[in-house]
C-alpha angles and dihedrals in degrees: 000000000000119000116259115260094194124113119263119253090255092051090046089054092050092049092046093049091048092049091050091047093051092045091052092048092048093047092050092047095049091046092053093044090056091051099037125266119264107193113197139169118222117195142161128240133162095349094312135102114225135192128210120191106219093202099056101012093235112157119207134176111235101180128006140179094040090153092220145073111261111213099173143033132186134173135211113208095195096058097023097232132140111213125202141163123235103215096190097041099046102235148096116237137181138194133192115257132226099022133179090208132053113300115251130177128233126208114246108170144337115254137174109243094320115201110181138010141186131191130223104217092189097057098024094241133146119208124192141175124233104200101199096035086053092221143117117219134193135199138162120269090264093050098256126128095031112184139165111251102186146339124223140137118316104312129216127156124033139187137165135232098207094186098056099025095240119149110205122202141164128228132208087240085075101257138124112214136176131211124202107227093201098052109014092242114155127201136178108232102179136008134200094032125121099209125191099165134038133182141161134221098211094191098051094033093233129145118213129194142174114234104214101200097049099028093231126147105220137181143192142167113285090264092053099257127126095032119190138177104240097189141333114237091203090230127096131207093003103083117097123144129045132180123199119211110171110291092351125083120192115207135188105229110183105289092347138075117222126203108207115194111201102187149078081004130357115248137151129209135178109242099172138021123191139180097251140028118298114220105185139012136198128186114216122197109187147102 
């Protein structure tokens, strides 16, 4: 009897998830192209979440008086929600964006001093790090089915490789690690890096991170090999959030936001300057 040449169940799942991911991204892109792109930067500052329209430079406050530092933002294009953790108020919140009415937040889940979060748009999950509890938690978009995923050293930044089911996170012991959601396997990807922001280019299979002490934006293959310094921000101990969108990486850089273009040539430009430190940044491409 000849050996089977079909893909394994695990491989089938990976291919299916990737196909769904690409289809969703393409559908969103075509939809927005037909209606006209509205590129915006959403960022947090002084307990508020702010929007800057990159086409007309109009700056608007979306949500204010959050009574907490906001160190992370993520967006789900299917449901139209921005998710964020309130570090000083011990919870995860969300709000619908864009909205034709006044923006209002909704409670998602209780958390102990959450720092960073990332969403899984394929499975409708939210993951977040609790730095002093030394844990990563997960729940559904509506806050149900909350569970502890793993425990490690003090945890900070987090991002997700949807295709290969790897959850990447940084620790305050200066490591980047990844955790396989399907098997529980854990690997150390990088050492001797104090990382406050993580992101993945799913199409180029590159991992990006912000090195807090040196203020360098760095990158490697997903397994940690072939590391490079993408650009120096020329600021130290002020860089926190990054957001990867294809060949462009948006970085909070003290009281500025940088747009770093990786290809065809590497260049950095300031796209926003504010009066206080910016803790997190999100690029929105929509109507």
